[in-house]
MIDREN-260087 format. One line per 8 residues: number of its first residue (from 1); their letters; for each residue x negated, y, z negated of N, C-alpha, C. Coordinates in steps of 0.1 Angstrom, whole numbers, plus 5000, padded with zeros to 4 digits. Example, Ala and Ser with C-alpha at 12.3 -4.5 7.8 and 13.67 -1.06 7.14 Angstrom:
% MIDREN-260087
1> AS> 4868:4943:4922:4877:4955:4922:4868:4967:4922  4872:4978:4929:4863:4989:4929:4871:5000:4921
END
This chain:
% MIDREN-260087
1> MAPDHSKW> 9716:1109:8183:9715:1123:8181:9709:1129:8194  9715:1140:8199:9710:1146:8212:9696:1153:8209  9687:1152:8218:9674:1159:8216:9676:1174:8216  9665:1181:8212:9665:1195:8213:9660:1200:8227  9670:1201:8236:9667:1204:8250:9660:1218:8251  9661:1227:8241:9655:1240:8242:9640:1239:8242  9635:1227:8239:9620:1225:8239:9616:1218:8251  9625:1214:8260:9622:1208:8273:9618:1218:8283
9> KLNHTMLR> 9610:1214:8293:9606:1223:8304:9606:1215:8317  9611:1222:8328:9609:1216:8341:9594:1219:8345  9586:1209:8342:9571:1211:8342:9565:1212:8356  9568:1202:8364:9561:1203:8378:9569:1196:8389  9564:1199:8401:9570:1193:8413:9558:1186:8420  9559:1174:8424:9548:1167:8430:9550:1166:8445  9540:1170:8452:9539:1169:8467:9527:1161:8471  9529:1152:8480:9517:1145:8486:9511:1154:8497
17> VKDPKRSL> 9498:1154:8498:9491:1162:8508:9481:1154:8515  9479:1158:8528:9469:1150:8536:9455:1154:8533  9452:1167:8532:9438:1172:8530:9438:1181:8518  9433:1177:8506:9434:1186:8494:9427:1199:8496  9416:1199:8503:9408:1212:8505:9417:1222:8512  9423:1218:8523:9432:1227:8530:9444:1232:8521  9449:1223:8514:9461:1226:8506:9457:1235:8494  9446:1232:8488:9441:1241:8477:9438:1255:8482
25> DYYKLLGL> 9432:1256:8493:9429:1269:8499:9442:1277:8501  9452:1270:8506:9465:1277:8508:9472:1281:8495  9473:1272:8486:9480:1276:8473:9472:1286:8465  9459:1286:8466:9451:1296:8459:9453:1310:8466  9455:1310:8479:9459:1322:8486:9472:1328:8480  9481:1319:8476:9494:1323:8471:9493:1326:8456  9480:1326:8451:9478:1331:8437:9477:1320:8427  9479:1307:8430:9479:1296:8421:9465:1292:8417
33> SQVNKFEF> 9463:1288:8405:9450:1284:8400:9451:1269:8396  9440:1262:8398:9440:1248:8393:9438:1247:8378  9448:1242:8372:9448:1241:8357:9445:1227:8352  9445:1217:8361:9441:1204:8356:9438:1195:8369  9431:1185:8367:9429:1175:8377:9427:1161:8371  9434:1151:8376:9432:1137:8372:9426:1130:8384  9415:1122:8381:9409:1114:8392:9412:1099:8389  9416:1092:8399:9419:1078:8397:9411:1070:8408
41> PDNKFDLY> 9398:1070:8408:9390:1064:8419:9393:1049:8421  9396:1042:8410:9400:1028:8412:9413:1026:8420  9422:1035:8418:9435:1034:8426:9434:1043:8438  9423:1050:8440:9421:1057:8453:9430:1069:8454  9433:1077:8444:9440:1089:8445:9436:1099:8434  9438:1112:8437:9435:1123:8428:9448:1131:8427  9450:1137:8415:9461:1146:8412:9456:1160:8409  9460:1170:8415:9457:1184:8413:9469:1192:8407
49> FLAYDGPE> 9467:1199:8396:9478:1206:8390:9475:1221:8391  9485:1228:8398:9483:1242:8401:9494:1250:8394  9490:1262:8389:9500:1271:8382:9495:1285:8383  9505:1294:8380:9501:1309:8379:9495:1311:8365  9483:1316:8365:9475:1317:8353:9468:1330:8351  9473:1341:8358:9467:1354:8357:9472:1362:8346  9467:1375:8344:9471:1383:8333:9486:1387:8333  9493:1386:8345:9507:1390:8345:9516:1377:8346
57> SASQGAHW> 9509:1365:8345:9517:1353:8347:9525:1350:8335  9535:1341:8337:9544:1337:8326:9538:1329:8315  9528:1321:8318:9523:1312:8308:9507:1311:8308  9501:1323:8309:9486:1323:8310:9480:1315:8299  9471:1306:8302:9463:1299:8292:9470:1288:8286  9482:1285:8289:9490:1274:8283:9484:1260:8287  9486:1250:8279:9483:1237:8283:9492:1233:8295  9486:1225:8304:9494:1222:8317:9507:1216:8314
65> SDREGVIE> 9509:1208:8303:9521:1202:8300:9531:1211:8293  9527:1223:8289:9535:1232:8282:9539:1244:8291  9539:1241:8304:9543:1252:8314:9555:1248:8321  9560:1258:8328:9571:1255:8338:9565:1259:8352  9570:1254:8363:9566:1258:8376:9552:1254:8380  9548:1242:8376:9535:1237:8380:9537:1229:8393  9527:1230:8402:9528:1221:8414:9517:1211:8413  9521:1198:8415:9511:1187:8415:9509:1183:8429
73> LTHNYGSE> 9497:1183:8433:9493:1178:8447:9487:1164:8445  9492:1154:8452:9487:1141:8452:9480:1138:8465  9467:1134:8464:9459:1131:8475:9455:1116:8475  9459:1108:8484:9455:1095:8486:9442:1094:8495  9432:1089:8489:9419:1089:8496:9420:1084:8510  9413:1092:8519:9412:1088:8533:9423:1094:8542  9433:1099:8537:9444:1104:8545:9439:1116:8553  9429:1124:8548:9424:1135:8555:9417:1132:8568
81> NDDNFQIN> 9413:1119:8569:9405:1114:8581:9414:1105:8590  9427:1104:8586:9436:1095:8594:9444:1103:8603  9442:1102:8616:9449:1109:8626:9464:1106:8627  9467:1094:8622:9481:1090:8622:9489:1094:8610  9482:1099:8600:9488:1102:8587:9496:1116:8588  9508:1115:8585:9517:1127:8586:9525:1128:8574  9527:1140:8568:9536:1142:8557:9550:1145:8562  9560:1139:8554:9574:1142:8557:9577:1155:8548
89> NGNKEPGK> 9581:1166:8555:9584:1178:8547:9598:1178:8541  9606:1168:8544:9619:1167:8538:9630:1175:8545  9627:1182:8556:9637:1190:8563:9641:1185:8577  9637:1173:8580:9642:1167:8593:9644:1152:8591  9654:1147:8599:9657:1133:8598:9645:1125:8605  9642:1113:8600:9650:1105:8590:9646:1108:8576  9639:1118:8573:9634:1120:8559:9640:1132:8552  9652:1136:8555:9658:1148:8549:9662:1146:8535
97> GFGHICIS> 9658:1155:8526:9662:1154:8512:9657:1166:8505  9644:1165:8501:9637:1177:8495:9637:1188:8505  9639:1201:8500:9640:1212:8509:9627:1221:8509  9624:1226:8497:9613:1236:8496:9609:1238:8481  9598:1244:8480:9595:1251:8467:9596:1266:8470  9597:1274:8459:9599:1289:8461:9591:1296:8452  9584:1307:8457:9577:1316:8448:9584:1330:8449  9584:1336:8438:9589:1350:8438:9577:1360:8437
105> VDNIQAAC> 9578:1371:8444:9566:1379:8445:9570:1394:8442  9560:1402:8439:9562:1416:8436:9567:1424:8448  9559:1425:8458:9562:1433:8470:9563:1423:8482  9575:1420:8486:9577:1409:8495:9571:1411:8509  9572:1423:8514:9567:1426:8528:9552:1424:8528  9545:1430:8517:9530:1429:8516:9526:1415:8514  9533:1408:8506:9530:1394:8503:9531:1385:8516  9541:1387:8524:9543:1379:8536:9532:1383:8546
113> KRIEDAGY> 9529:1396:8547:9518:1400:8557:9505:1394:8553  9502:1393:8540:9490:1388:8536:9488:1373:8540  9499:1366:8538:9499:1351:8542:9498:1350:8558  9505:1358:8565:9504:1358:8580:9490:1362:8584  9485:1372:8578:9471:1377:8582:9461:1366:8580  9463:1357:8570:9454:1346:8568:9455:1335:8578  9465:1336:8587:9466:1327:8598:9476:1316:8596  9485:1317:8586:9495:1307:8583:9508:1310:8590
121> KFQKKLTD> 9515:1299:8594:9527:1300:8601:9539:1302:8592  9550:1306:8598:9562:1308:8591:9573:1300:8597  9582:1294:8589:9594:1288:8594:9604:1299:8597  9604:1309:8588:9613:1320:8590:9606:1333:8584  9604:1343:8593:9599:1355:8588:9610:1364:8582  9606:1374:8575:9616:1383:8569:9625:1389:8579  9620:1392:8591:9628:1399:8601:9637:1389:8609  9635:1376:8607:9643:1366:8615:9657:1365:8609
129> GRMKSIAF> 9667:1363:8617:9680:1359:8613:9687:1370:8605  9698:1367:8598:9706:1376:8591:9700:1380:8577  9694:1370:8571:9689:1372:8557:9675:1379:8557  9675:1392:8555:9662:1399:8556:9654:1400:8543  9659:1393:8533:9653:1394:8520:9646:1381:8516  9645:1371:8525:9638:1359:8522:9630:1354:8534  9619:1348:8531:9611:1342:8542:9607:1328:8538  9603:1320:8548:9598:1307:8545:9584:1305:8552
137> ALDPDGYW> 9574:1304:8544:9560:1301:8550:9558:1286:8550  9549:1282:8559:9546:1268:8560:9532:1265:8555  9531:1255:8546:9518:1251:8541:9511:1242:8551  9499:1238:8548:9492:1230:8558:9498:1217:8562  9507:1211:8554:9514:1199:8557:9528:1201:8562  9531:1214:8564:9545:1217:8569:9556:1218:8559  9552:1217:8546:9562:1220:8535:9566:1234:8536  9579:1236:8534:9585:1250:8534:9582:1256:8520
145> VEIIGQKP> 9577:1268:8520:9575:1276:8508:9584:1289:8509  9595:1289:8502:9604:1301:8503:9597:1312:8495  9599:1324:8500:9593:1336:8494:9605:1346:8491  9607:1350:8478:9617:1359:8475:9611:1371:8467  9618:1382:8467:9612:1393:8460:9618:1395:8446  9609:1401:8437:9614:1404:8423:9620:1418:8422  9619:1425:8433:9625:1439:8434:9633:1440:8446  9642:1450:8447:9650:1451:8459:9641:1453:8471
153> VDSTKDVT> 9645:1446:8482:9636:1446:8494:9634:1460:8500  9644:1469:8499:9643:1482:8504:9632:1490:8496  9630:1487:8484:9621:1495:8475:9607:1491:8477  9604:1480:8485:9590:1476:8486:9585:1477:8501  9594:1482:8510:9591:1481:8524:9578:1489:8528  9575:1500:8520:9564:1508:8524:9551:1505:8515  9553:1495:8506:9542:1491:8498:9532:1481:8505  9519:1484:8505:9510:1476:8512:9502:1466:8504
161> TTETSAYR> 9503:1467:8490:9495:1459:8481:9504:1449:8474  9498:1438:8470:9505:1427:8463:9496:1421:8452  9502:1419:8440:9494:1414:8429:9498:1399:8426  9490:1389:8430:9494:1376:8430:9497:1371:8415  9490:1377:8406:9492:1372:8392:9506:1375:8387  9513:1384:8394:9527:1387:8390:9537:1377:8397  9532:1368:8405:9541:1359:8412:9546:1348:8402  9557:1342:8406:9562:1331:8398:9565:1319:8407
169> MNHTMIRV> 9562:1306:8402:9567:1295:8409:9581:1292:8405  9590:1298:8413:9604:1300:8408:9613:1287:8408  9613:1280:8419:9622:1269:8419:9618:1258:8430  9624:1247:8428:9623:1235:8437:9637:1232:8442  9638:1231:8455:9652:1227:8461:9652:1213:8466  9663:1206:8462:9666:1193:8467:9681:1193:8471  9684:1185:8482:9697:1184:8487:9704:1172:8479  9717:1174:8476:9724:1164:8468:9737:1160:8475
177> KDHEKSLK> 9740:1147:8474:9752:1142:8481:9765:1147:8474  9766:1145:8461:9778:1148:8453:9774:1157:8442  9778:1170:8443:9773:1180:8434:9778:1177:8420  9790:1171:8418:9796:1169:8405:9788:1158:8398  9784:1148:8405:9776:1137:8398:9762:1143:8395  9756:1151:8404:9743:1156:8401:9743:1166:8390  9753:1175:8390:9754:1184:8379:9755:1177:8365  9764:1167:8365:9766:1159:8353:9752:1153:8348
185> FYQDVMGM> 9745:1147:8357:9732:1141:8354:9722:1152:8348  9720:1163:8355:9710:1172:8351:9714:1180:8339  9727:1182:8337:9732:1189:8325:9733:1179:8313  9740:1168:8314:9742:1159:8303:9730:1150:8299  9723:1146:8309:9711:1137:8306:9698:1145:8304  9696:1154:8314:9683:1161:8314:9684:1174:8306  9696:1178:8301:9698:1189:8292:9696:1203:8298  9697:1204:8312:9695:1217:8318:9708:1225:8317
193> TLMRKSEQ> 9707:1238:8319:9718:1247:8319:9720:1252:8334  9733:1253:8338:9736:1259:8351:9735:1274:8349  9725:1280:8356:9721:1294:8354:9727:1303:8365  9730:1297:8376:9735:1305:8387:9741:1296:8398  9752:1301:8404:9759:1293:8415:9761:1303:8426  9757:1299:8438:9759:1307:8450:9767:1300:8460  9779:1304:8462:9788:1297:8472:9786:1304:8486  9783:1296:8496:9782:1301:8510:9793:1294:8518
201> KEAGFTLF> 9806:1298:8515:9817:1290:8521:9817:1290:8536  9814:1301:8542:9814:1302:8557:9804:1293:8563  9792:1291:8556:9782:1283:8561:9783:1268:8557  9793:1266:8547:9796:1252:8544:9787:1246:8533  9781:1254:8524:9773:1248:8513:9774:1257:8501  9770:1251:8490:9769:1258:8477:9755:1255:8471  9749:1265:8464:9736:1263:8457:9739:1264:8442  9733:1255:8435:9733:1255:8420:9719:1256:8415
209> FLGYPGSY> 9717:1266:8406:9704:1268:8400:9704:1264:8386  9696:1253:8382:9696:1248:8369:9682:1250:8363  9681:1251:8349:9669:1251:8343:9670:1252:8328  9659:1253:8321:9659:1255:8306:9658:1270:8304  9668:1276:8298:9667:1291:8297:9656:1296:8289  9653:1289:8277:9642:1294:8269:9645:1308:8264  9634:1316:8264:9635:1330:8260:9641:1338:8271  9642:1333:8283:9647:1340:8295:9662:1343:8294
217> GVPKPEDS> 9669:1333:8289:9684:1335:8288:9690:1332:8301  9704:1333:8302:9711:1331:8314:9716:1344:8319  9712:1348:8331:9716:1361:8336:9731:1362:8339  9736:1374:8338:9750:1377:8342:9750:1381:8357  9762:1379:8364:9762:1382:8378:9758:1396:8381  9761:1405:8372:9758:1419:8375:9743:1422:8374  9735:1412:8369:9720:1414:8368:9713:1412:8381  9720:1415:8392:9714:1412:8405:9714:1425:8414
225> PNGVNPLA> 9705:1434:8412:9704:1447:8419:9701:1445:8434  9709:1450:8442:9706:1451:8456:9701:1438:8462  9708:1427:8459:9704:1414:8465:9693:1407:8459  9687:1412:8448:9676:1405:8441:9682:1393:8433  9676:1381:8435:9681:1370:8428:9678:1373:8413  9689:1372:8404:9687:1375:8390:9677:1366:8383  9674:1355:8389:9665:1345:8383:9650:1346:8389  9648:1357:8396:9635:1358:8403:9623:1359:8394
233> GKEGLLEL> 9625:1363:8382:9614:1364:8372:9611:1352:8365  9619:1341:8367:9618:1329:8359:9610:1318:8367  9604:1309:8360:9597:1298:8366:9604:1285:8362  9602:1274:8370:9607:1261:8366:9622:1259:8368  9628:1264:8379:9642:1261:8381:9643:1250:8391  9655:1244:8391:9659:1234:8401:9671:1239:8409  9669:1239:8422:9680:1243:8431:9686:1231:8437  9699:1229:8435:9706:1218:8441:9714:1223:8453
241> TWNYGTEK> 9712:1218:8465:9720:1223:8476:9730:1212:8480  9743:1216:8479:9754:1207:8483:9760:1211:8496  9759:1203:8506:9765:1206:8519:9779:1199:8519  9789:1207:8521:9803:1203:8519:9806:1190:8528  9812:1180:8522:9816:1168:8529:9807:1156:8527  9794:1159:8522:9785:1148:8521:9789:1138:8510  9797:1143:8500:9802:1134:8490:9811:1123:8495  9817:1125:8507:9826:1115:8513:9819:1105:8521
249> EEGQVYHN> 9806:1107:8524:9798:1098:8532:9795:1085:8524  9794:1074:8532:9790:1061:8526:9775:1060:8523  9772:1054:8512:9758:1050:8509:9749:1063:8506  9736:1061:8506:9727:1071:8503:9726:1081:8515  9728:1094:8512:9728:1104:8523:9714:1110:8525  9707:1112:8514:9694:1119:8514:9682:1110:8511  9670:1113:8516:9658:1106:8515:9651:1111:8502  9646:1102:8494:9640:1106:8481:9625:1110:8482
257> GNDEPQGF> 9619:1109:8494:9605:1113:8495:9595:1102:8492  9599:1092:8486:9590:1081:8481:9592:1068:8490  9603:1067:8497:9604:1057:8508:9597:1063:8520  9593:1054:8529:9587:1060:8542:9598:1067:8550  9595:1078:8556:9582:1086:8556:9581:1094:8543  9569:1094:8537:9567:1100:8524:9563:1114:8525  9566:1121:8514:9562:1135:8512:9563:1140:8498  9575:1146:8495:9578:1150:8481:9579:1137:8472
265> GHICVSVD> 9573:1138:8460:9573:1126:8451:9583:1127:8440  9583:1138:8432:9592:1138:8420:9592:1152:8414  9602:1154:8406:9601:1166:8396:9598:1160:8383  9593:1168:8374:9588:1163:8361:9593:1172:8350  9599:1166:8339:9603:1173:8327:9594:1169:8316  9588:1179:8309:9580:1177:8297:9589:1179:8285  9588:1170:8275:9597:1170:8264:9589:1170:8251  9596:1174:8240:9589:1176:8227:9586:1162:8220
273> DLQEACKF> 9595:1152:8223:9593:1139:8217:9596:1128:8228  9586:1123:8234:9588:1114:8245:9596:1101:8242  9593:1095:8230:9600:1083:8226:9615:1086:8224  9618:1097:8217:9631:1100:8214:9639:1104:8227  9632:1111:8236:9639:1115:8249:9642:1102:8257  9633:1093:8257:9636:1080:8265:9647:1072:8258  9647:1072:8245:9658:1065:8238:9672:1071:8241  9672:1085:8241:9684:1092:8245:9689:1088:8259
281> MEEKNVNW> 9679:1088:8268:9683:1085:8282:9688:1070:8283  9682:1061:8275:9686:1047:8275:9701:1047:8271  9704:1054:8261:9718:1055:8255:9728:1061:8266  9722:1069:8275:9730:1075:8285:9731:1066:8298  9725:1054:8296:9726:1044:8307:9720:1049:8320  9709:1055:8320:9702:1060:8332:9697:1048:8340  9695:1051:8353:9688:1041:8361:9673:1044:8360  9665:1035:8355:9651:1036:8353:9643:1032:8366
289> KKRLTDGR> 9634:1040:8370:9624:1036:8380:9612:1029:8372  9609:1035:8361:9598:1030:8352:9601:1034:8338  9603:1024:8329:9604:1027:8315:9590:1029:8309  9589:1035:8297:9576:1038:8291:9569:1025:8289  9576:1014:8286:9569:1001:8284:9565:0994:8296  9569:0998:8308:9565:0991:8320:9551:0995:8325  9544:0985:8330:9531:0988:8336:9520:0992:8326  9509:0998:8332:9498:1001:8323:9499:1015:8317
297> MKNVAFVL> 9506:1024:8324:9507:1038:8319:9519:1039:8309  9516:1039:8296:9526:1039:8286:9531:1053:8282  9525:1063:8289:9528:1077:8285:9537:1085:8295  9542:1077:8305:9551:1084:8315:9563:1074:8317  9574:1080:8320:9586:1073:8324:9592:1080:8336  9599:1072:8344:9606:1078:8356:9620:1073:8356  9629:1083:8357:9644:1081:8358:9648:1084:8372  9658:1077:8377:9664:1080:8390:9676:1089:8389
305> DPDNYWVE> 9677:1099:8396:9689:1108:8396:9700:1102:8405  9712:1107:8407:9722:1101:8415:9719:1099:8429  9709:1107:8435:9705:1105:8448:9692:1097:8450  9688:1091:8439:9675:1083:8438:9662:1091:8439  9664:1104:8437:9651:1112:8435:9645:1108:8421  9632:1108:8421:9625:1104:8409:9623:1116:8399  9626:1114:8387:9624:1124:8376:9614:1119:8366  9602:1124:8366:9592:1119:8356:9595:1126:8343
313> VIQNEKLK> 9592:1119:8332:9593:1124:8319:9580:1122:8311  9574:1133:8306:9562:1132:8300:9562:1140:8286  9552:1138:8278:9551:1145:8265:9545:1158:8267  9551:1169:8262:9545:1182:8261:9535:1181:8250  9522:1181:8254:9511:1179:8244:9510:1189:8233  9515:1201:8236:9514:1211:8226:9524:1208:8214  9535:1201:8218:9546:1199:8208:9544:1185:8202  9534:1178:8205:9532:1164:8200:9530:1164:8185
321> KSSD> 9537:1155:8178:9536:1154:8164:9522:1148:8160  9516:1153:8150:9503:1149:8146:9502:1134:8142  9513:1128:8138:9514:1114:8134:9514:1105:8145  9516:1110:8158:9517:1101:8169:9503:1095:8172
END
C-alpha cells in the first residue's frame, strides 16, 4: 500500500560549513533562527538546524522535524582553523551538481541592500544581466543563495524596509542528468508533486519545481502576477535543473557533494511512519546508501536518487504513533 504522501515534508537541506560562527551570523541576518542543534563530540561534528520562526513565518513554533525549508549546517571540528579547507559550492567543475538554496522576500530591493550593506558579496545583483527580478548572494563559504520577491519587483522598488519574518526558505536547486528519470523518482518514490515547470528553450534548459502541496495547493499558470514566481510563498520545494543533452552523456554527469570536493550533503524528507516509508521504498527497488538497520543510527535512512544525490528519510516526530 502506498504511504500517505500528503503527510510527508521536504524537511531540510544539509550544507557543510567551514566556520559555524560566520555561517550562523550570515543566516541569522537572512532572518533564520536556530531551531535545533545536535552535538557529536565523539565523532567531532555538530549539526545546526535553522528555520524561519517569526510571527509571519510559515511554521512558527513547530518541531524541527515537522517543518519544511530547514537548513542544516554541518561543521566538522577544526575546519575553521584549516587554511587548506575549502567548501565546494556545487557551481564549478569538478564539483558541479548542487546549485543553490533560495529565499523569497517581501521587498526584494530592500532585502538585497540590507545584505550588501552588511558587507556580503553577490554572485548576481538585481541590476546585473537580463533578469532584474532575481539576485544571488554569496554566503561565507561561497554557496549561492538566490533571492526572489513575493511581490512584483516594480511594486517594491521604492520600499526601504524589509521584514525578515515574512521570508520563506523557498527551494533547493540540484542539476539532474536525465529529467525523466529524476521526475519519476521524486514523484513515484518520494511522492512529490510537480508544481511548476519553466522552459528556457533559448538558453537550453528547463526547471522543474516539485514539492508536497499540503494546504498550499498547486498554483495555476495565471497565478503569476508580473513575473512573480507563483510558488514564492511556499517553503520546502525542490528545483531540478535539466540542461538539454546531458541525458545522452555517458556515466555520472553531476557531483553529489559527498565525494571530494565536498559541500552540499543531502536533502531530507520527514515522513509520518518511517518504517512504512522505508518498506515502500524497498518495494520500489531504490538504491540505498544506508538502510534503517545499517550502522548505529537506526532512526535515519539514506536513499540515492538517479544522480546519486543523497536523500535522507526521517520520522516526523509530531506524527509519530504513541505505540512506537
